[in-house]
Biopython code that builds the backbone (N, CA, C, O; Angstrom):
import numpy as np
from Bio.PDB.StructureBuilder import StructureBuilder

atoms = [
    (1, "MET", "N", (44.412, -57.622, -48.995)),
    (1, "MET", "CA", (43.680, -56.190, -49.274)),
    (1, "MET", "C", (42.145, -56.870, -49.702)),
    (1, "MET", "O", (41.911, -57.951, -50.243)),
    (2, "LEU", "N", (41.308, -55.912, -49.289)),
    (2, "LEU", "CA", (39.868, -56.424, -49.411)),
    (2, "LEU", "C", (39.242, -55.551, -50.515)),
    (2, "LEU", "O", (39.592, -54.403, -50.787)),
    (3, "ALA", "N", (38.315, -56.225, -51.080)),
    (3, "ALA", "CA", (37.755, -55.661, -52.301)),
    (3, "ALA", "C", (36.590, -54.650, -51.830)),
    (3, "ALA", "O", (36.065, -54.801, -50.727)),
    (4, "GLN", "N", (36.253, -53.744, -52.593)),
    (4, "GLN", "CA", (35.093, -52.859, -52.199)),
    (4, "GLN", "C", (34.054, -53.349, -52.939)),
    (4, "GLN", "O", (34.207, -53.908, -54.025)),
    (5, "PRO", "N", (32.789, -53.124, -52.289)),
    (5, "PRO", "CA", (32.435, -52.899, -50.972)),
    (5, "PRO", "C", (32.767, -53.993, -50.007)),
    (5, "PRO", "O", (32.892, -55.169, -50.348)),
    (6, "GLY", "N", (32.897, -53.574, -48.858)),
    (6, "GLY", "CA", (33.170, -54.480, -47.798)),
    (6, "GLY", "C", (34.417, -54.367, -47.006)),
    (6, "GLY", "O", (34.791, -55.237, -46.220)),
    (7, "ALA", "N", (35.038, -53.277, -47.242)),
    (7, "ALA", "CA", (36.381, -52.928, -46.568)),
    (7, "ALA", "C", (36.053, -52.627, -45.055)),
    (7, "ALA", "O", (35.100, -51.982, -44.617)),
    (8, "LYS", "N", (37.028, -53.222, -44.393)),
    (8, "LYS", "CA", (36.951, -52.998, -42.860)),
    (8, "LYS", "C", (38.033, -52.242, -42.290)),
    (8, "LYS", "O", (39.167, -52.254, -42.768)),
    (9, "THR", "N", (37.682, -51.555, -41.228)),
    (9, "THR", "CA", (38.701, -50.851, -40.394)),
    (9, "THR", "C", (39.745, -51.678, -40.260)),
    (9, "THR", "O", (39.556, -52.875, -40.043)),
    (10, "GLY", "N", (41.032, -51.130, -40.376)),
    (10, "GLY", "CA", (42.279, -51.721, -40.094)),
    (10, "GLY", "C", (43.007, -52.606, -41.135)),
    (10, "GLY", "O", (44.117, -53.129, -41.042)),
    (11, "LYS", "N", (42.098, -52.647, -42.168)),
    (11, "LYS", "CA", (42.458, -53.704, -43.319)),
    (11, "LYS", "C", (42.877, -52.730, -44.504)),
    (11, "LYS", "O", (42.530, -51.549, -44.501)),
    (12, "LEU", "N", (43.583, -53.248, -45.434)),
    (12, "LEU", "CA", (44.018, -52.626, -46.666)),
    (12, "LEU", "C", (42.830, -52.561, -47.637)),
    (12, "LEU", "O", (42.133, -53.574, -47.690)),
    (13, "ALA", "N", (42.493, -51.503, -48.425)),
    (13, "ALA", "CA", (41.448, -51.412, -49.483)),
    (13, "ALA", "C", (42.132, -50.667, -50.516)),
    (13, "ALA", "O", (43.146, -50.005, -50.295)),
    (14, "GLN", "N", (41.626, -50.768, -51.542)),
    (14, "GLN", "CA", (41.928, -49.821, -52.978)),
    (14, "GLN", "C", (40.943, -48.895, -53.279)),
    (14, "GLN", "O", (39.783, -49.270, -53.454)),
    (15, "CYS", "N", (41.297, -47.614, -53.369)),
    (15, "CYS", "CA", (40.348, -46.637, -53.688)),
    (15, "CYS", "C", (39.708, -46.971, -54.948)),
    (15, "CYS", "O", (40.463, -47.283, -55.869)),
    (16, "PRO", "N", (38.345, -46.962, -55.180)),
    (16, "PRO", "CA", (37.760, -47.174, -56.468)),
    (16, "PRO", "C", (38.064, -46.049, -57.497)),
    (16, "PRO", "O", (37.805, -46.215, -58.689)),
    (17, "VAL", "N", (38.603, -44.932, -57.036)),
    (17, "VAL", "CA", (38.670, -43.727, -57.986)),
    (17, "VAL", "C", (40.056, -43.572, -58.430)),
    (17, "VAL", "O", (40.385, -43.610, -59.616)),
    (18, "SER", "N", (40.914, -43.383, -57.384)),
    (18, "SER", "CA", (42.381, -43.248, -57.768)),
    (18, "SER", "C", (43.188, -44.548, -58.006)),
    (18, "SER", "O", (44.186, -44.534, -58.726)),
    (19, "GLY", "N", (42.691, -45.818, -57.315)),
    (19, "GLY", "CA", (43.446, -46.813, -57.246)),
    (19, "GLY", "C", (44.547, -47.038, -56.082)),
    (19, "GLY", "O", (45.241, -48.053, -56.026)),
    (20, "VAL", "N", (44.617, -46.053, -55.231)),
    (20, "VAL", "CA", (45.585, -46.063, -54.330)),
    (20, "VAL", "C", (45.184, -47.003, -53.056)),
    (20, "VAL", "O", (44.037, -47.053, -52.612)),
    (21, "VAL", "N", (46.246, -47.716, -52.549)),
    (21, "VAL", "CA", (46.011, -48.791, -51.584)),
    (21, "VAL", "C", (46.224, -47.986, -50.355)),
    (21, "VAL", "O", (47.208, -47.252, -50.268)),
    (22, "PHE", "N", (45.202, -48.103, -49.235)),
    (22, "PHE", "CA", (45.257, -47.434, -47.959)),
    (22, "PHE", "C", (44.757, -48.278, -46.897)),
    (22, "PHE", "O", (43.993, -49.187, -47.219)),
    (23, "ALA", "N", (45.082, -48.114, -45.623)),
    (23, "ALA", "CA", (44.569, -48.691, -44.511)),
    (23, "ALA", "C", (43.210, -47.907, -44.016)),
    (23, "ALA", "O", (43.188, -46.761, -43.568)),
    (24, "VAL", "N", (42.092, -48.773, -44.196)),
    (24, "VAL", "CA", (40.796, -48.156, -43.789)),
    (24, "VAL", "C", (40.743, -47.949, -42.252)),
    (24, "VAL", "O", (40.958, -48.773, -41.364)),
    (25, "ASP", "N", (40.340, -46.402, -42.148)),
    (25, "ASP", "CA", (40.058, -46.091, -40.637)),
    (25, "ASP", "C", (38.906, -45.391, -40.662)),
    (25, "ASP", "O", (38.375, -45.002, -41.702)),
    (26, "PRO", "N", (38.466, -45.197, -39.508)),
    (26, "PRO", "CA", (36.997, -44.346, -39.239)),
    (26, "PRO", "C", (36.878, -43.046, -39.949)),
    (26, "PRO", "O", (35.802, -42.626, -40.374)),
    (27, "ASN", "N", (38.098, -42.370, -40.077)),
    (27, "ASN", "CA", (38.025, -40.965, -40.616)),
    (27, "ASN", "C", (37.993, -40.791, -42.236)),
    (27, "ASN", "O", (37.759, -39.745, -42.842)),
    (28, "ARG", "N", (38.323, -42.235, -42.860)),
    (28, "ARG", "CA", (38.252, -42.061, -44.250)),
    (28, "ARG", "C", (36.715, -41.718, -44.948)),
    (28, "ARG", "O", (35.686, -42.132, -44.412)),
    (29, "PRO", "N", (36.699, -41.014, -46.043)),
    (29, "PRO", "CA", (35.465, -40.729, -46.564)),
    (29, "PRO", "C", (34.751, -41.952, -46.917)),
    (29, "PRO", "O", (35.435, -42.850, -47.408)),
    (30, "ARG", "N", (33.426, -42.165, -46.748)),
    (30, "ARG", "CA", (32.743, -43.270, -47.179)),
    (30, "ARG", "C", (31.427, -42.709, -48.324)),
    (30, "ARG", "O", (30.800, -41.673, -48.100)),
    (31, "VAL", "N", (31.206, -43.454, -49.358)),
    (31, "VAL", "CA", (30.084, -43.046, -50.154)),
    (31, "VAL", "C", (29.248, -44.430, -50.277)),
    (31, "VAL", "O", (29.733, -45.524, -50.566)),
    (32, "ARG", "N", (27.845, -44.141, -49.988)),
    (32, "ARG", "CA", (26.838, -45.029, -50.287)),
    (32, "ARG", "C", (26.352, -45.012, -51.638)),
    (32, "ARG", "O", (25.832, -44.016, -52.140)),
    (33, "ILE", "N", (26.551, -46.344, -52.361)),
    (33, "ILE", "CA", (25.976, -46.254, -53.727)),
    (33, "ILE", "C", (25.185, -47.545, -53.918)),
    (33, "ILE", "O", (25.715, -48.645, -53.759)),
    (34, "ALA", "N", (23.821, -47.379, -54.284)),
    (34, "ALA", "CA", (23.041, -48.810, -54.493)),
    (34, "ALA", "C", (23.121, -49.584, -53.367)),
    (34, "ALA", "O", (23.104, -50.807, -53.502)),
    (35, "GLY", "N", (23.222, -48.986, -52.050)),
    (35, "GLY", "CA", (23.113, -49.832, -50.965)),
    (35, "GLY", "C", (24.315, -50.321, -50.450)),
    (35, "GLY", "O", (24.240, -51.147, -49.541)),
    (36, "ASP", "N", (25.493, -49.939, -50.890)),
    (36, "ASP", "CA", (27.004, -50.585, -50.599)),
    (36, "ASP", "C", (27.494, -49.288, -50.292)),
    (36, "ASP", "O", (27.232, -48.226, -50.856)),
    (37, "ASP", "N", (28.377, -49.554, -49.148)),
    (37, "ASP", "CA", (29.362, -48.441, -48.789)),
    (37, "ASP", "C", (30.888, -48.585, -49.218)),
    (37, "ASP", "O", (31.578, -49.564, -48.936)),
    (38, "TYR", "N", (31.225, -47.722, -49.779)),
    (38, "TYR", "CA", (32.710, -47.634, -50.577)),
    (38, "TYR", "C", (33.420, -46.718, -49.665)),
    (38, "TYR", "O", (32.862, -45.730, -49.189)),
    (39, "VAL", "N", (34.773, -47.068, -49.391)),
    (39, "VAL", "CA", (35.529, -46.125, -48.659)),
    (39, "VAL", "C", (36.680, -45.575, -49.752)),
    (39, "VAL", "O", (37.261, -46.340, -50.522)),
    (40, "THR", "N", (36.901, -44.229, -49.699)),
    (40, "THR", "CA", (37.771, -43.625, -50.689)),
    (40, "THR", "C", (38.987, -43.314, -49.848)),
    (40, "THR", "O", (38.966, -43.483, -48.628)),
    (41, "CYS", "N", (39.966, -42.895, -50.442)),
    (41, "CYS", "CA", (41.332, -42.564, -49.913)),
    (41, "CYS", "C", (41.256, -40.986, -49.495)),
    (41, "CYS", "O", (42.034, -40.566, -48.639)),
    (42, "CYS", "N", (40.465, -40.268, -50.012)),
    (42, "CYS", "CA", (40.216, -38.816, -49.755)),
    (42, "CYS", "C", (38.852, -38.267, -50.213)),
    (42, "CYS", "O", (38.070, -38.879, -50.941)),
    (43, "ASP", "N", (38.645, -36.918, -49.649)),
    (43, "ASP", "CA", (37.309, -36.356, -49.777)),
    (43, "ASP", "C", (37.162, -36.033, -51.335)),
    (43, "ASP", "O", (36.031, -36.066, -51.818)),
    (44, "LYS", "N", (38.312, -35.707, -52.179)),
    (44, "LYS", "CA", (38.264, -35.386, -53.628)),
    (44, "LYS", "C", (37.783, -36.670, -54.317)),
    (44, "LYS", "O", (36.888, -36.635, -55.161)),
    (45, "CYS", "N", (38.367, -37.756, -53.958)),
    (45, "CYS", "CA", (37.772, -39.023, -54.553)),
    (45, "CYS", "C", (36.320, -39.318, -54.213)),
    (45, "CYS", "O", (35.575, -39.810, -55.060)),
    (46, "ALA", "N", (35.936, -39.043, -53.066)),
    (46, "ALA", "CA", (34.582, -39.251, -52.495)),
    (46, "ALA", "C", (33.619, -38.398, -53.552)),
    (46, "ALA", "O", (32.711, -38.928, -54.193)),
    (47, "GLY", "N", (33.970, -36.993, -53.625)),
    (47, "GLY", "CA", (33.174, -36.217, -54.469)),
    (47, "GLY", "C", (33.118, -36.852, -55.791)),
    (47, "GLY", "O", (32.006, -36.873, -56.320)),
    (48, "LYS", "N", (34.062, -37.351, -56.400)),
    (48, "LYS", "CA", (34.094, -37.817, -57.878)),
    (48, "LYS", "C", (33.311, -39.077, -58.017)),
    (48, "LYS", "O", (32.680, -39.295, -59.051)),
    (49, "LEU", "N", (33.324, -39.925, -57.011)),
    (49, "LEU", "CA", (32.557, -41.175, -56.965)),
    (49, "LEU", "C", (31.094, -40.821, -56.679)),
    (49, "LEU", "O", (30.256, -41.437, -57.338)),
    (50, "GLU", "N", (30.727, -40.036, -55.908)),
    (50, "GLU", "CA", (29.443, -39.465, -55.797)),
    (50, "GLU", "C", (28.846, -38.857, -57.036)),
    (50, "GLU", "O", (27.712, -39.147, -57.418)),
    (51, "ARG", "N", (29.623, -38.020, -57.645)),
    (51, "ARG", "CA", (29.026, -37.508, -58.885)),
    (51, "ARG", "C", (28.793, -38.475, -60.237)),
    (51, "ARG", "O", (27.911, -38.350, -61.087)),
    (52, "ASP", "N", (29.746, -39.371, -60.175)),
    (52, "ASP", "CA", (29.668, -40.336, -61.487)),
    (52, "ASP", "C", (30.052, -41.730, -61.102)),
    (52, "ASP", "O", (31.071, -42.234, -61.574)),
    (53, "PRO", "N", (29.261, -42.391, -60.241)),
    (53, "PRO", "CA", (29.663, -43.708, -59.940)),
    (53, "PRO", "C", (29.911, -44.814, -60.906)),
    (53, "PRO", "O", (30.726, -45.728, -60.779)),
    (54, "ARG", "N", (29.014, -44.576, -61.977)),
    (54, "ARG", "CA", (29.190, -45.488, -63.147)),
    (54, "ARG", "C", (30.741, -45.540, -63.918)),
    (54, "ARG", "O", (31.295, -46.505, -64.447)),
    (55, "HIS", "N", (31.102, -44.454, -63.805)),
    (55, "HIS", "CA", (32.517, -44.191, -64.330)),
    (55, "HIS", "C", (33.647, -45.002, -63.700)),
    (55, "HIS", "O", (34.597, -45.416, -64.365)),
    (56, "TYR", "N", (33.497, -45.224, -62.319)),
    (56, "TYR", "CA", (34.249, -45.906, -61.259)),
    (56, "TYR", "C", (33.815, -47.355, -60.910)),
    (56, "TYR", "O", (34.570, -48.258, -60.548)),
    (57, "LEU", "N", (32.432, -47.427, -61.083)),
    (57, "LEU", "CA", (32.197, -48.844, -60.544)),
    (57, "LEU", "C", (31.127, -49.592, -61.585)),
    (57, "LEU", "O", (30.594, -48.944, -62.486)),
    (58, "LYS", "N", (30.926, -50.659, -61.435)),
    (58, "LYS", "CA", (30.072, -51.490, -62.224)),
    (58, "LYS", "C", (28.761, -51.770, -61.421)),
    (58, "LYS", "O", (28.499, -52.837, -60.866)),
    (59, "VAL", "N", (27.912, -50.561, -61.444)),
    (59, "VAL", "CA", (26.608, -50.594, -60.797)),
    (59, "VAL", "C", (25.324, -50.636, -61.837)),
    (59, "VAL", "O", (24.175, -50.665, -61.397)),
]
sb = StructureBuilder()
sb.init_structure("model")
sb.init_model(0)
sb.init_chain("A")
sb.init_seg("    ")
for serial, (resi, resn, name, xyz) in enumerate(atoms, 1):
    if name == "N":
        sb.init_residue(resn, " ", resi, " ")
    sb.init_atom(name, np.array(xyz, "f"), 0.0, 1.0, " ", f" {name:<3s}", serial, name[0])
structure = sb.get_structure()
């Protein structure tokens, strides 16, 4: 499993919002924060991350 940011297509990653482990694919939502891309498990988590990144990340 790869840490985020830096998740690559075809690898496992952990959603920074929900904690769900998932396989990264090109259709997963991505959020750019402070110049880094984070992949989330779903659109709902992407919206939460965009609204309050400090709650989920150390930025």
